[in-house]
N, C-alpha and C positions, 0 to 999 in steps of 0.2 A: 581414476581406474581405468576407465577404458579410453581415455585419450591422451593423458599427459603419462610418459612412460618414466619419468622421473619422480612421481609422485610419492610420499611416504606411504601411502597404503597400497600402492603399486608394489614397491620393495618389501613390505611386510609380508603381503600374500606370495610374491615370489619365493621369499624364503621359507614359508611356510609349505609351498610346495617342493621345494628342494628337501625340507625336513621330511616331509611324507614319503618322498621317493627314496631318501637316505634309510629311513626305517625300514621301507619294503626291502631295500637290498641288503640292509643287515639281517633281515630275518630269512631271506634265502640264502644269505652266506651260512648263518649259523645253522639252519636246517640242513643245508648241503655238508656242511663239516660233521655234524653229529652222525648223519646217514652215512658218510664215508666211513667212519669208526665200525659200521656193521657190515663190514665186507663179508660175503658169502664165503670165503675162503679161511676165515681164521675163527670160527666159533670153538674149536677144540682148545685155543691159544686161552681162552677166558675160561675153561673147565676148573674146577677143583679138582685135587687129587685124590684117588680112590684107593681102597685098601690094597696092599701089594700080596703077591705070592709068598707065602712063608718060606718056599723053598728057593726063592729068588735072593742072591746076596746082596746085603745093605752095605752102606756106606758106613763107617764107624762113626759112633755118637761124641759129640763134643759135649764136654761140661765144664762149667765153671770150677774153680777148687772149691771143694767142700760141697757140692751141689749132689745129691742123691740120683742114683741111675733110674731113670724112666723106665715104666713097664710099656710093653708093646701095645701101641694104641694110644699112649698118652701123650697128648700135644697140648701145649698151652695156647692161649690166645681165646678169641670168642668161638663159643659153639663147643668147646673140647672138655673132655672129661678129665679128671684129675685121676691118681691112683686110687681115692676112695670110691670111684664111680659117679662122682658129684664133678659139676662144672656148670658153665654158663652157656647159654645159646643166645648170641645178639651178634649182631652185625655191626659194621662200622659206625660210629656215633649213636649207637644204642646202648641205653644203660643194661648192665649185666642181669639176665633173668633165668633163675634156677630151671634145669631142664625137668621135663614133666614126667619122663619116661624113667621108672625106678630100676634099678639092677634086676634082672630076672631070677627066678627061683632057684634054687641050687638045684644041678643037676639036668636043669632045661636049657640048653645051647640056643641062643638067637642064630649062630651060622651053622650050617650043616658042614660036619668034619669032612675034611678033604676036599672040600669046592672053595677054595680061595678065589677072590675077585681079582683080575690083574690091575695093573697100573699103567693109565694112559698118559705117561708123562713122569711127573715125579712122584716119589713114594710118599705115602701118606703115615705108615705106620712107622717109619725109620727116620732116624734123624741123618744128619750130615748134608754135604752140599749135594746138589744134583750132578748126575754124570755129565760130562763133557758132551758139547754138540757132536753130531756126527760129522766126520771127515776131519776133526780136528785132534791133535795130540796134548799130552800135558804140556805144563807150562805155561806161560802168559805171552801175548803179543805185544808189541810197543804200543804204549798207552793203556795197557789193562793193568788193573791192580794186582801185585803179586799176594798170594796167601800169605798169612801172618807165620813168621818164624823162616821162612823161604829166603835164602839168598838169592838176589837177583844176578842173573848172568851177564856179565858185560857183553854187550855186543859191538860190532864195528858202528863208529860215529859217522854222521853225515859229514860228506866235504864241507870246509868252510865253518865248521863247528867245534866249539871247545866242549868239554865235559858239562860245564855247568850253564850251557846256553849262550856262552859270550861268542863273539866273533873270532874266529882263529885268524892267525896272521898269515898272509898271504905268502907263497913260496912259488919257486919258478914251476913247481909242477902244479900248482893251483893258482893262476893268475887272478888278480882282482876282479871283481863282477861289479856291473851295476845293478840297479834292482832289476831290469828287465833281462840279465841273464847276459848282457854284452860286456865284451871287455873294455876298461875304464881306460879312456883315451886322454891324453893331455889336451887341455884348451889352451891357444896361443902361447904356447911356451911354458902353462903354468900347470903344476901336478893335478892329476885326476882328483876330484873331490865329489864326496857324495851329495846327495841333495841336503843337505843340513848344513854343509859347508866344512864337514871334517874331511881329512886326507882321506882317500880310498884305501889305503894300507897304512899300518902304524910302524912298520919296521919292515927291513928286508929291501932288496933292490927292487925297482918297478917292473913289473911283468910286461913283456913286450904286448904291442898291441895284437890281436887276433884278426886275422883277414878274415874278409865274409865266404872267400872260398872253402875255407875249413868248415865252416858251419854245414850241417846236414841239409838235403833240399827236403822240403815238406812235399809229402804225397798226399794229394787231395784225396785220394780214395781211401787212406787210413783215417779212422776216427779221429776227432778232435781231442778227444780224453787221451790218446795214446801217444801224443807228441806234448810232452810237458816241459821241453826245454831245448836248446839246440844242444845236440849231440847225446842226449837222455832219454831216450823214447822208453814209455812204459813205466816210468818210474815218477811217483807224486813229487812235487816240487817242495822243496825245504821253505819253512816259514822263516822269512829273513826280518831282522829288526831294521826299521826304517827310520828310526829316532824318535826320542822321546821315551819316557817311562812307560812299559807296557805294551808300546805300539807294535803290531805284528801285522804284516801283510803277505799273501801269497803270490808267489812269481807268475805275472799274467801269461797264460799259455799263447803260443804263437798260433795265429790263425791265418790260415791261407789266403791270398789276396783275391777277391772277387774278378772275373774276367770283365772287361768292359765291356758296355751294352752292344749288340751287335747292330742296332739301328742308329744310322749318324743323326746329330742335331740334338739340342737340350730336350730333356724329358720334361713334359708339362706336369706340374705338380697338382694334385686336385686341391683346390681351395677346402680349406676347413669351414664346417657350417658355424654359423654365427650363435654366439650363446643363447640368444632368444630362441632360435630353430633348435637348438639342442633341448633347452628346456622343453620345447612343445613335443619333441619326439623321446625324450628319455622318460619324463614322466608318465606319460600312458602307457608306455612298454613295461617299466618297473611296475606300476599298479597293476596292470594286466597279468604279469609274472607273479606278482603277489597274490591277487585273488585265486589265480589257478593252483599255485602251490598250495593257498591255505583249504582250497576246497579238494586237492588231492590228499592232502593230510589227514584231513578230516574224514574225507570219504575211506581212506584206506584202514584208518584206526577206528572207526565206527560203523564198519561194513558188517552187515546181519550175516548171520551164520546160522546154520540148521544145528540143532543141537546133536549129542550122542544118540538120541534115540532113533535118527534117520541114519545109522551107521548100515554096513553091509553085513548082509549075514547070509548064510547057506552058499557060500561061494567055496569051490573047491581047494582043498589045502595041498595039493600037487607041488612037490619042490620044498616043502618045509620040513627040516628034520624031525624024526619021531620024539628026540629027547626033548624038543621044543614044543610040540602038540601036546604032548603026555607030562610035561614038566611044569612046575611052578609057575607062579605068576610075574615072579621078577627074571629077567632074562639080560645076561651080558654074554655078548658077541665082540668084546674089544679083542680078544686074541685068536679071531678067526673062529675057535671050535667054541660053539655056544654053551653055555652053563645057566642053569634054572635053579631058583631058590624058592623055598616054601616057606610059609610061615609056620614057626612051631606049634605045637599042640597048645591049646588055650591060649592063643596069641591071636588079637585082631587088630588090623589095620583100617583105619578109617581114612577114605582118600575122598576127596571133594574136587570135581572137575569145573572148568569154564568159568571161574571167578577169575578176580574179585568183584563182587558186586556191592554198591555202595548201601544196600536195603539187608541182603540176607547173608552175606560173609561175616558182617559185626554179631549178628545173632546167633549165628553158628560157632562163631568163635567164643562168644559168652559162655554158651552151653558146655564146651569143651572146657575153657578155662575153671568154670564152677566144678566140674566134676574131676578135674586135674587129669584129663583124657589129651594125649598129643592127636595131632591130625596132619594129614599130609596133603597139601592144597596144591594142585595141578593149574597153574594160572595162564591166560592167554596174554599175548603183549597188548593187544588191543585194549582190555580191561586193565592191564597193569598201568600204561601210560596215561588213562583217563581217570583212574582212582588210584593214585600213589599213596594216598595216604591210609587207604585201607590195608594195603599190602604190608605197609611198615608195622602197622599193628598186628598183623598177622605174624610178621617175623618177630616182634618184640615178646610175643607171647610164646615164643619158643617152638612154634609148629615148624613142620617140614613143607620146603617150598620145591615143586617141580616144574617142567617146562610143558605146556600144551599147544606149541607152535604160536605164532603171532596173530594169525586171522582164522584160527581154527578151520585150515584147509585139509581136505583129505589128501596125504604125501604119498599114499599109493598110486595117484593121477599125477602127480607134479614130478617136473623134471629133477634132477640132482642139483642144479643150480637153484631152482625155487626151494628146494628142502634145506639147502644151507642158508638161503636168504630168509625165508622163515625162522629159523633158529637162531641166525645172528641177530635179528631184529628182537627177538624175545629175550635173548641175553640181554642186549642193549636195553631195552625197557626194565628187565628186573634191575639193572645196574642204576638206572637214573630212579627207579621208584623204591628199591630197597637197599641198594648198595651191596647186591650181593649177585652171585652168577650161580647155576646149579647145572649138575651132570645126570642128573634125574629126569627122564621124558617118559610122557605116554603120548602117544600117536591119538589124533581125534579119530573118532569112530571105530576104536578098537575095543575089544572086550577082553574075550578068555585068550589063552595061547592055542586052544584047538581051533579057534575061528580065524587063525592066520591063513592067508593065501600066499601065491608065490608074488603077487607085486609087493602087498606088505612085507614079507619077509626080506625082499631085496633092500626095501626102505631101513628096515630093521638093522640089516647087516652094516649098511652105508652108516647108519646112525651109531653103532659100534665101533666103526673105523674112527669116527669122530671122538669116541671117548664116552659116549652115553649109555647109560644103562637104561633099559625098556620096563617101562611097569604096565602089567596087566592087570585082570582081576580074577577073583575066585567067584563071586557073587555080585549079581547086578541088581539092587533095588528097584529099578525101575521108576524111582521117585517122580521123574518128569510126566508120568502119567495121572500122578495125582490120586493114589488108588485110596488113601487114607493112611493115617499116622500110625496106626497098629499095624496095618499091612505092610508099610514100609519097614517098620521094625523087625517084623517077623521074617521078612525077605532078607534082612541082614544078618539074622541070627545063623549061626553054622549048622547046616543040615545035618551032619554027623555030630553028635554030642562030644564036645572036647577037642574037636579038629580046629587047627588054626585057619585063618581066613583073611583075603583082602577084599573089602567092600568098597563097592562104587557107589557115592552119592553125587548130589550137583548142588553147589552154592550161588549158582546162576543161572540165567537162560530161562527164566520165568519165575513165577509164584514158588517160594520154596517154604511157606509156612507150615506144609505138613512135614518137611524134612526136619525143620526145627523141631517140632513135636515129637517126632519119631525118634530124634536123639534123647530127648528127656525120658523115653519109655526105654531104648536099646541099651543105653550105658549103665543103668542102674541093674537092668535085668542080667547082663554080662557081667558086671561085677560081683554079683550075687552068686553066679554060677561058678566062679573061681577063674574067670578071664581075665587078662591083662590086655591092655592096649599100648601098642607100639608104633614105629614109623618104618619105612621101608629100609631107611639107613641101619636101623636096628637089626634088621633082618639080615643085611650084608655083614653085620659085624664092625660098620664104620660110626665113627662119632656123628658124622654130618656128610649129607651129598652137596652141601653149599659151602661157598667161601667169598669173603671179602673180595671185592674188587679193586684193582690200582686206582690211582687219583684219575689218571687220562680217561679210563673207561667209565669213571663214575661220573666225571663231568661231561662227556660225551652222552651219557644216558641223561642226565639232568636236563640237557639242551634238548634232546628228544622231548622229555616229558613237557619242559617249558613250551616248545614248538607245538605241542599236541593242544596244550591248554590255551594258548594264541589263537590256534585254529577253531578250536571250539567257541571262544568268545566272538571272534570275526565272524564264523558260520551262525551265530546266534544273531548278530547285528545284521547280516547279509539276509536272514529271513525275517527281520522285522521289516527291513527295507523291501523286500520281497512281498511281504504282505501290504505295505503302503502302495508300492506301484500297482500292483495287481488291483487293488481297490481303485486306484486312479483309473486304469485301462477300463475296468469294467464301468466305472462311473461315467466315464466319457462315451464308452459304446452305449449305454443307456440313455445319458443325458442328451447326446447329440441328436440321435434320430425323434427322439420326443419333442424337442424345441424346433427342430426342423419341420416337423409335421405340422406343430402349432404356427409357424411363421408361414409355412405355404398355405395354411388355409384360414388366415387372418383376412378380414377386410380390408379393401384398399382404404386409404386415407382419402377424405373428398377434398377436392381443389380443384382450381381452375388450370387447364393444360397449359404447360410452358411452350409459348410458339416462337419467341424472340430468337432473334441470332445468337450464336455463340463462338467464340474464338476457340480453336483447336492448336495446342503448342507440341510440336514435335521435335525433341531434343534429338540430334543424330552427330554420332562422330563414327565415320569409317562404316556407314551403312550402306553402301552402294548396291548390295545383294536385295536389300529388303526394302528401300524407301520407294522404289516405284510402286510396288504391290501396295504398301500401307496407303499412300496417297491416292492411289485410284480407288481404293476402298473407302475412304473418307469422302472422296468427290462424288461417289456413288450413293451416298446417303440422302435420307429423305427429310433431313433436316438443314436449315440455312446455316452455313459454318463460315468461318474465317480461318485458314489454315496457315500457320505461322511455324516455316520450319527454321530451328536454329542449328546451325552448321556450327559444330563445336571443334573448329581447328582439325576437319577431316583432310586426310591427304591422298585419297582415293578417288577424288571426284564424285562425292555424293550431292555435294551443292549443285555441281553441272547437272548430274541426273534429275535432280528436283526441277531445276529452271527448264529442261530441255522438255519436261512432259507437256508444258503450256496448259496447265490445269487451271480453270478459272478460281480467283480467290484464293490463291497461294503466293505467299511473300517467303522467300528465302532470305535468312538474315546469316551474315557470315560474321564468324569472330574468333579469336584466338580461344586455344583449349584451356577452360576453366573448370570443368567439371560438370556434372550433371545438374546439379542444383544450382549453379549460376546458370547454366544454360535455360533452364526453367524459368528463374526470375526473369532473364532478359526476355523470354518470349510473353510473360505475363505483362512486363512493361510495355510491350509493343501491342498487345491486346487492344481492340476497340470495345468490347462488350465486356459485361460484369460477371459473365459466365465463362470459365476457361475448362476446356478439357483437355486433359494430358494423358498420352500414350507414347510407349516404346515404339522407335523406328522399325521394328520387326515385328509389330502387331497389326493384325487385319479385324477391321471393325464389319460387322454386319451391318446391312442397309439402314436399320432400325436403331442401332445401339446408342448414337447421339441423342434421338429423340425420346428416348427411353430412359437415358442416363440423366438427364436434366429435370425430367417430369417432378421429381420430390421438392425440386427449388421453388413451387409455389408456396411451400410453407417457409417464412422469412427465418425461422429459427435452423433452418438445414443450412449447414456450411460446406458439406461435401458429400460426395455420393460415391460408392464404390461399385464397379460393375462386375461381371461374372468372366473371369480369365479362365481360358480352356488352351490346351495343348494342339497346336496345329501340325506337328510332324511328329504323329504317333503311329507310324508304320513299323518302327522297329521296337524290339524289345524294350528297351531303355526308355523309349518314348512311351509306350504303353504303361509302364510302371509309372511315369511322371503322371499321365493322364488319370490313372486310378488316385494317384495321390491330389491331385487338383481337384477331382470330382468329391471325392471321398474325406479329404480332410481339409482343404483351404475353403471350399464353399459351404460344408456342413458347419465348419467354425464361424464363418461369417454371418450365416443364418442365427446362429445361437448368441453372438456378439449383438447382431442387430435387434434381435428380440429382447435382449439384456439393456440396449442403450449404451453399449460401451464397444463399439468396434475400434480395434486397435490400430488397423492398417487400411489405407485407400490405396491399393495396388497401383504401382507406375504404370501397369499396361494398360488400364482401363480406370479412368477416376475423374471427377470433376468438381471444380472447387468455386466457390464464390469469392470474386478478387477482394472483396472488404473482407472476408473472413480470412483470407491469406495475409493480408496486411496486419491485423488483430494478432496473428498468429507469429508474425515476424517474417513472413515469407518462407521460400525454402532456403533450409540449412545445410551447410557441408560440415556440421561439426560429427555426423555420423555418417556410415555406410548406408544405412537404411533411411534417405531422406524422404521417403513417402511414409513411413511409420514414425517418424520424427515430426513431421507436420501434422499427421492425424493427432497424436498426442497432444500437439501446442493446440490444436483446435479444440479438443475438449477441455482443454485448461482454460481458453478463452472462454468456454460457455457455449460453444457451437454443436449442433446435432449431427452427427454423422449416419447416413442410411446406407443400405445394401440395395441395389437392384439386380436381382437374380436374372432379369429378363436382358439385361444390357449385355450382350455376348461379345467377346472379342478372343481372336486366337492369336496365341503368341508362341514365338519358336523356342522351344525349351533345348538345353545343351543334348548335343547329339553325343557326346563320349563322356566316359566317367571321369576324365580329367576337367572338363568343361565343368561338368555338374557339381564337382568336388569345389570347384573356384566359385561357382555361382550361390552354392549353399553356404559355403563359408563365409561368405560377404553377407548373406542375409541374416544369418544366426549372430555373427558378430554386430551386424548393425543394429538387430533388434535387441540385443543385450545393451548395446550404447544406448539407443534410445530410451529403454526402461529405465537405464540408470540415470540418464538425464533429466527424466520427468519423475523421479521417485517421490519428489515432495509433493505431489498430488495425492498422496496417502492422507495427507494432513490438511487438505484444503476442503472449503465448503462447497455445497451447491453442485452443478453438474462435473466440476472438475474433480470434487471429492468422491463423487459416485464413481466416475471412471477410476480414480485412484486406488479405492477400496474395493472394486469389483471386477475392472478391466484387467488392470495390471496384475493384482492376484491370479486370476484366470490365465493369462498370459505367460506368467514364471511358472504355473504348475503345468499346465497342458503342452507348453511350447519348450522350456528349458528343465524342469525337473522331471517330468515324465519320460521324455527321451533320454534324459542320461542315466536314470534308473531302470529302463526298459531293458538294457542288456543283461541285466541279471536274471531275465526270465530266460533269454538263450543259455546263458551260463549254468544256470539251476537245471534247464531242461537237459543238456548233455550230462550234468551231473546225477541226475536220476537214472538217465538211461545207462550209465556205467556203474554207478554203485547203489541205486536204488530199483524201484519195480520198473522196468522198462514200459511194460503194458499199460501201468496206470500213467506213467510220463506221457507215452505217446497219446494216450486218451485226453489227457488234460490240455496238452499242445493243440490236438484237434479239436477240440472243444472251444478254446480260445480263437484258433482260426475261423471256426464255423460261426462264431460271434462277430467276427470281423467282416467276413462275406455277407452276412446279413445286413449288417450295417452298410457296407459299400453297395448291395445291391439296392438298397432303398435308397442312397444317395444318388444312383445311376438313375432310378425311378422319378426321383423329383426333379433332376435336371434335364429329363428326357433324352438320356443317352442310351444307345445299344448296350446292353449287357455282356456282349462277347469278349470284350478285352478283360473281362473278369477272371479268364482262364488262367491269367498270368499272376493271379493274386499270391497264390502258394509260394511262386517262386519269388515275387516282391518280400514276402516274409522272410525268406531264407537269405537272400543275397542283398535286396536294394534298402531294406531297412538297416542293417548293420552298417552300411555305408553312410546313410544319414546320422547313426550313433557316432561314428567316427567324427564326422565333419562337425557335430555339435562339441564333443569332447575338445577338438581342435580350438574352437572358436572359444571355449570356456577358459582353455589354458590360455589361448592369446590375450583375452581379457584380464586372466590375473596376472600375467606379464607386463600388463600395461602398455603393450606393444600396439602402434596407430598402424593398422591394416590399410595398406595403398587400394585405391581403386583397381579392380581387374576386370578389365574387359574381355567380352567373350568371342569367339569366332563364329561369325555369321555362316549360315549356308543358304537362305533365301528359300527353303523348302516347305514352307506353310502354305498347308492345304486345307481350304474350306471344305467341310463335308457336304454331299449333295442336298441334305435336309440338315441345316445346321442344329436344329432344336425343334422339338415337339412345339415348343412355345413359340416360336418364329412364326410369323404370318406369311 
């Protein structure tokens, strides 16, 4: 998987990655297409027709032979009443349900006489075809269907065409043309033929060839669509038959020739990305876009909103017409002049806002259905897409549906585009959830017409221009305050006996159990007093203010509902993963200091000191800037050493510099380049002692490092020791970030692993090995890019102990640029995964190898692979909380996590005897540096899944490693 790119497992995982990326791209495309249907400029195109003005002329009604003439307002189809006052109220795909509203009593009209409602589009109460669009006259255009019984007026035929679509015979006035519009010319004395071998003309003399001088010149300033063919500007090309049955093709338009490049010489084409590189780039981008789109969709559709109880009251009503503020609760502004409507006497309209709710809306609907009472439900788009089944049940029961915006925004504080977008998304949500659209709207935070102010009235007029009818209220029950079921019923009862009223209730936004109980009291009480219940459509004299949607709108709405459902499921999974990664991060922050404290205060193991000489192997490849400082630090040590410098094919004079120092006990071995593992093996074979210390050529040792590093070898079970590597070039911000990471992460981790006897890595910068142990482990291997981790795991599986010596200090050169840092950590992450996969069988082994396999490998995978992979969810959900949640609570939670990490880092600095001054860069590290490490690990994982063998990547050295004046408090 990590080594062989042609393995079956690698191909399967690569295809799985492509499949996940494809699903993500499909989700993004589908969501984008569904939202494209919700353009903010087309909500009026989805509105149902409203009642027409009786004074307006209507088109003649068409009837089939023997059909009875229909009464005004008698429309067939779902939701229409017949001549007898009965009918069905159902949407597309729903079974017919009888209307719950009976005809009114004689003498009590539901519509105020003399106040008809205008028509925003197609008349509702009249039959016949719709009037022609503005700017068009009667008749039909080419390609339009003619009305039945109308004779089609013959028009001029296109040149080169017969009446029945066949090619006309060429004549002298119309020469034969090829498929590109050019004159057909003879070839080698043969007659011109078409592309299928037929003669260009069936009869008549051959037309002379047309010269190129007769063709019109192409003007680059003219649009491309204006030139459709030579000599025929501004006219669409005729469709020509190119051969074969039913084969039609448009003539290609002439395009202006591009001018040649101004710069001489051939252009250098940019090489395309290789497939594996495209995989490593495309997959993370698609997955990131998928996660972000899921969070945005979920956040926008589940954003908390304040209930109507937090609406605005007491604002001035300047600029609002008196006929509106003193009129009825139903306002129509579709014709410029506002008209209001009131409920007739002894008529009650029950309206419910903020739904549908999966708990309370079904209970309220059950009470209404049991008493045969209709209701008007003003739904929000957020709730509709989240609970489409609840909305469908409300529609099936024959209740009225109105628009309450998508996210319950105060429209008076929004721009016109925001208002249109809110309404368009709500209509799309209604189409997907219930298959209907509605022209009835209630603005959030609105109450009675007398409470309208100038901004709200401006929005109301804009809604009227879009074709909406606005609904306000007469009585507010304030059921959101939970005053008790009887108090709610009393507030809904008309204050003046016998007067009609529009009542406001809520079926969502909190606990609505008292509202359900109040309906059980209110409906029987009002029915006993002679009241009847109606809908707002009944007040207007209309059959319904909702209408079925067309197929395209229906499917766009369903896609939106499906996308929101997928988003909810994905966010649930992300929430679970967040809990997991949060628990892992907190466990690590608690576990590491505890184990490190125990490790620092444990008693040293008794044993005789190790004083015998050791061999030091320094592999070097183009290390001329660092090699002198490294060798001088080794020669200044207080332990006898043999220094072997293995020059691995350097071409910058590294070996010459090492020899020119003339240091005692220094041997320089020159060899062709074979890799670091091969160079280390060559040095071990040249070693004269049984203990070998290995370090990189850019590392500087303290005088006591070698002596402290070899002391644990007094125990014959110890096969290797790991030292304490620190950053030597920490003057820049990037160097400080890496210094914090080395002290807080690497060294604390090694203390924990050492205490659990499962240290996974002896760092290549400072480590010591027993030669016999190396031979048991198979020496250094080039199978992975992390040869130090590979050989350490091999030593564990061979039964050798690994120790960590925190006092053996070494300062190494860290990458000085983000690019160099990326390359180094990329190699580390990929090599660690290679080594873990190579030694995965240790999980099933016994003894010390099994202990490492069942304890060390899981800890390595969890804390160095799984946790960093999931950690970006913390940052994404932090942004999600800032935008869609509680910003203050989110910032407090993020600050708390940062404080825990700062405390852990401060304790790590104290254990290592380091100055805490660099910790001021810790917050910046959490914002910028940590995200870079996440990306590196993600790229390494994708490389591993892709089965690509990453080559060795050499870093650029600067040689600016500087030892601090006091290297450490533990240094004598």
